[in-house]
N, C-alpha and C positions, 0 to 999 in steps of 0.2 A: 435574974438578979435584980433588976430594978424597976420600979413602975412609977411613972411621973404623970403629970398632968399632958404633958405631949410627947414625952419620950418612953419607950421600955427597952430594956436591952438584955438579952438572952446570951448565956454561954452554953455553947454546945461542945462536947467530948465526945469522940468515937473511941472504944477501946476494943482491941482485939487480942486475945492472949495476954491480958494485963499491960499491954503497952497502948499507949495513946497513937493512934495513926490520924487521927483529925483533929483540929480545936479551931471554933468558928467563936468569936464575938460578933453578935448580930446587934443591929440597933435599929428600932422601928420607931417612926414618927407619925404623929397622928395628923390627918389631913386638915389642914385648915387653908381657907382661903386667903391670899394673898394679894396686899395692895400693889406689888411690884409686879408687872408683866415683862415676861424674859423674851417673848417672840411675838410676831406681827401675826395678824390674821393671814390665812392662806387666800391669795388672790383666785378669782375664777380664771380659770385656765383652760383650754381645749384637752380634751382626752388623748391618748397617745395616738390613737388610729386617726385623728385629724392633723397631728403634727407633719410637716414637711420632713422629707427622706433627706438623708445627710447630703447626698450627691444635688439634692436642688439648694439646699443651703450654699454648699460651695459655689454653685452656679450662681445665685444672688450675689454672694459677697465679691466673688471675681467680677462680676458685672459693675457694683458700685466701684469698685477700684479702679476699673478701667474707666468710667466715667470721671471718677476724680482726677486721674491722670490725664485724660483728653482735654477738662477744664481748665486745668492748670498750664497746660502747652499752650492753649488757646490764649488764655488771659497773658502768659508771659511772652506770648510773640507780638502782642500788640503794644505800641508805644502811646505812652499817654503824654500829652504837652499842654501846657497851660493855653495856646494861643494857638 
């Protein structure tokens, strides 16, 4: 249908027994380097085989919560006075 400097469009029609059964308008864009970056570089991460199991993650999370609760219970039980 149209060929421009950056875009091209095509119209595709599928006909069966004289009846359109499919119509598509397709647009293509020429690859051009973009000054805008839409995603960050992938960080270095360990492969799946080296990750902790779900159960181990839960155990560590519960341990952190328990330490947090114990710390606050101890701090809350201490009374501070200036003298």
